C-alpha positions as CSV (number, residue, x, y, z in Angstrom):
1,M,115.4,-185.3,-122.5
2,Y,116.8,-188.1,-125.1
3,N,120.3,-186.9,-125.3
4,L,120.3,-186.8,-121.4
5,F,119.2,-190.3,-121.1
6,A,121.7,-191.4,-123.6
7,D,124.9,-189.5,-121.7
8,L,124.0,-190.7,-118.6
9,I,124.0,-194.4,-120.3
10,V,127.2,-193.4,-121.4
11,L,128.3,-192.1,-117.9
12,A,127.1,-195.4,-116.2
13,H,128.9,-197.6,-118.9
14,F,131.8,-195.9,-118.2
15,L,131.7,-197.0,-114.4
16,F,130.7,-199.6,-115.3
17,V,133.7,-200.4,-116.7
18,V,136.4,-199.2,-114.2
19,F,134.5,-201.0,-111.5
20,V,135.1,-204.3,-113.8
21,I,138.8,-203.6,-113.9
22,C,139.2,-201.7,-110.4
23,G,136.7,-202.8,-108.4
24,S,139.0,-205.4,-106.5
25,L,140.1,-202.6,-104.6
26,L,137.1,-201.6,-102.6
27,V,137.4,-205.5,-101.3
28,F,140.2,-204.1,-99.3
29,R,137.7,-201.8,-97.5
30,W,134.4,-203.5,-98.0
31,P,134.8,-207.2,-98.6
32,K,131.2,-207.8,-99.5
33,V,131.6,-205.8,-102.3
34,A,132.8,-208.8,-104.4
35,F,129.6,-210.5,-104.0
36,V,128.7,-208.0,-106.9
37,H,132.1,-207.0,-108.7
38,L,133.6,-210.7,-109.1
39,P,129.8,-211.2,-111.3
40,A,130.5,-207.7,-113.0
41,A,134.5,-208.6,-113.9
42,I,133.1,-212.4,-115.2
43,W,130.7,-210.5,-117.4
44,G,133.1,-207.7,-118.7
45,V,135.8,-210.8,-119.2
46,I,133.3,-212.6,-121.1
47,V,131.5,-209.7,-123.3
48,E,135.4,-209.0,-124.1
49,F,136.4,-212.8,-125.0
50,F,133.5,-213.2,-127.3
51,G,133.0,-209.8,-128.6
52,W,129.6,-209.2,-127.2
53,I,127.9,-206.1,-127.2
54,C,126.5,-205.2,-123.7
55,P,122.9,-204.2,-123.5
56,L,124.0,-200.4,-122.7
57,T,125.3,-199.8,-126.2
58,P,122.1,-200.3,-128.0
59,L,120.2,-198.8,-125.3
60,E,122.3,-195.7,-125.5
61,N,121.9,-196.0,-129.1
62,H,118.2,-196.1,-129.5
63,F,118.3,-192.7,-127.0
64,R,120.6,-191.1,-129.4
65,N,118.4,-192.1,-132.2
66,L,115.0,-191.0,-130.4
67,A,117.1,-187.1,-129.9
68,G,117.8,-187.2,-133.8
69,Y,121.5,-188.2,-133.8
70,T,123.1,-190.2,-135.6
71,Q,126.3,-189.9,-134.2
72,Y,128.3,-188.5,-131.2
73,R,128.2,-185.0,-130.6
74,G,131.0,-183.2,-128.9
75,D,130.1,-182.5,-125.1
76,F,132.3,-183.9,-122.7
77,I,130.8,-187.1,-121.9
78,L,131.2,-187.9,-125.7
79,R,134.6,-186.6,-126.7
80,Y,136.0,-187.9,-123.6
81,L,134.0,-191.3,-122.0
82,V,133.2,-192.9,-125.7
83,P,136.8,-193.3,-127.2
84,V,137.3,-195.6,-124.3
85,I,134.3,-197.0,-124.0
86,Y,134.5,-197.9,-127.7
87,P,137.9,-197.6,-129.0
88,E,138.8,-197.1,-132.7
89,N,140.1,-200.1,-134.5
90,L,139.1,-202.6,-131.7
91,T,140.2,-206.1,-133.0
92,T,139.3,-209.8,-131.4
93,T,143.1,-209.7,-130.6
94,I,142.8,-206.3,-128.6
95,Q,139.7,-207.5,-126.5
96,I,141.0,-210.9,-125.7
97,V,144.1,-208.9,-124.4
98,L,141.8,-206.3,-122.5
99,G,139.7,-209.4,-121.0
100,I,143.4,-211.4,-120.2
101,L,144.1,-207.5,-118.3
102,V,140.9,-207.5,-116.3
103,I,141.5,-210.9,-115.2
104,I,145.3,-210.6,-114.2
105,I,144.4,-207.0,-112.3
106,N,141.3,-208.5,-110.3
107,V,143.3,-211.8,-109.4
108,F,146.4,-209.8,-108.0
109,F,144.2,-207.4,-105.7
110,Y,141.9,-210.2,-104.5
111,S,145.2,-212.5,-104.1
112,I,146.1,-209.5,-101.7
113,A,142.8,-208.8,-100.1
114,I,142.6,-212.5,-99.2
115,Q,146.7,-212.4,-98.1
116,I,145.3,-209.2,-95.9
117,R,142.5,-210.9,-94.5
118,R,144.3,-214.0,-93.6
119,S,146.6,-212.2,-91.7
120,R,144.5,-210.4,-89.4
121,K,142.5,-213.3,-88.7
122,G,145.7,-214.7,-87.8
123,N,146.1,-212.0,-85.7
124,S,142.5,-212.7,-83.8
C-alpha cells in the first residue's frame, strides 16, 4: 500500500510539473485557471532557481521507505516518470536554464492569451 502511495505522489508530481510548464495553455479556454497556474509556475521557477526540494519528494521517499524500498523499482511510473522529475546529472546551471524555459514558455502563452482576450473585448 505504501508503494502505491509513493507512485501516486510521483504521478501527482509529474502532473504538477506538466501544469507548471504548460498550464498557461489552459488559460486560453479557462482564463480563471491563471489564478492557480501563476502561483504554481512561480513556485516551479523558484524551486529551480534556488535548488529547493519540492515537498512531494521527501513525502514520496517516506512512503518508499515504509514500503521497504531504498531505491526505485521498475514499474511504469518509476521507470518513465521519475527520470523526468529527477534527472541524473542535474546541475545548478541546468536548473536555472529549466527555470528560464518555464518563464519563457509561460510568458509567450500568456501574451497570446492576453492579446486574444483584448481582441475579443475590442470586437464586442
